[in-house]
C-alpha positions in Angstrom: -10.9 -5.4 0.4 -7.5 -6.0 2.0 -4.5 -5.1 -0.1 -0.9 -5.9 0.6 1.8 -3.5 -0.7 5.3 -4.9 -0.8 8.8 -3.8 -1.8 8.3 -0.2 -0.5 11.3 2.0 -0.1 12.2 2.3 3.6 11.6 6.1 3.2 8.0 5.8 2.0 5.5 7.1 4.5 2.1 5.9 5.5 0.6 9.2 4.2 2.2 8.7 0.8 0.7 5.2 0.5 -2.7 6.5 1.6 -2.6 9.3 -0.9 -1.5 6.9 -3.7 -4.5 4.6 -3.1 -6.9 7.5 -2.5 -6.4 8.5 -6.1 -8.4 5.3 -7.0 -11.1 5.4 -4.4 -11.9 5.5 -0.7 -9.3 4.2 1.7 -10.6 3.0 5.1 -7.2 2.3 6.6 -3.5 2.3 5.7 -1.0 0.5 8.0 2.7 0.8 7.3 4.5 -2.1 9.1 7.3 -0.8 11.4 10.1 -2.6 13.1 9.4 -2.7 16.8 13.0 -2.1 17.8 14.1 0.6 15.3 10.7 2.1 14.5 11.6 2.1 10.8 9.6 0.8 7.9 9.9 -2.9 7.1 9.0 -2.2 3.5 5.4 -3.3 3.4 1.9 -2.1 4.2 -1.7 -3.1 4.3 -4.4 -0.9 2.8 -8.2 -1.5 3.3 -10.5 -0.2 0.5 -14.3 -1.0 1.0 -15.3 -0.8 -2.6 -14.4 -3.9 -4.6 -14.3 -2.1 -8.0 -12.1 0.7 -6.7 -9.8 -1.8 -5.0 -9.5 -3.8 -8.2 -8.6 -0.7 -10.1 -6.0 0.3 -7.5 -4.3 -3.1 -7.6 -4.2 -3.1 -11.4 -3.0 0.4 -11.7 -0.4 0.4 -8.9 1.2 -3.0 -9.1 4.8 -2.7 -10.4 4.7 1.1 -10.4 7.7 3.0 -9.1 7.3 4.9 -5.8 10.3 6.5 -4.1 12.6 4.8 -6.7 11.2 1.3 -5.7 9.1 -0.9 -7.9 6.2 -1.8 -5.6 4.1 -5.0 -5.7 0.4 -4.7 -5.0 -2.0 -7.7 -4.5 -5.0 -8.7 -2.5 -4.3 -10.4 0.8 -5.6 -13.9 1.4 -7.6 -13.8 4.5 
């Protein structure tokens, strides 16, 4: 299941996101989107979780939680 994580603090790392989602189940991939010019975070990421139940739990539990002083938004991507 593909998950979009938005409104991330620019200081949040890919490893922090992976760890956050790993608390709810297996994470196949985590991709923090970086600006091509500056190499800095654009404030959003994509997480892939293979188990539907774990992914649903992660989205429910993590949406609108505070990470690095930023209230994140978590939802499924529409592919």
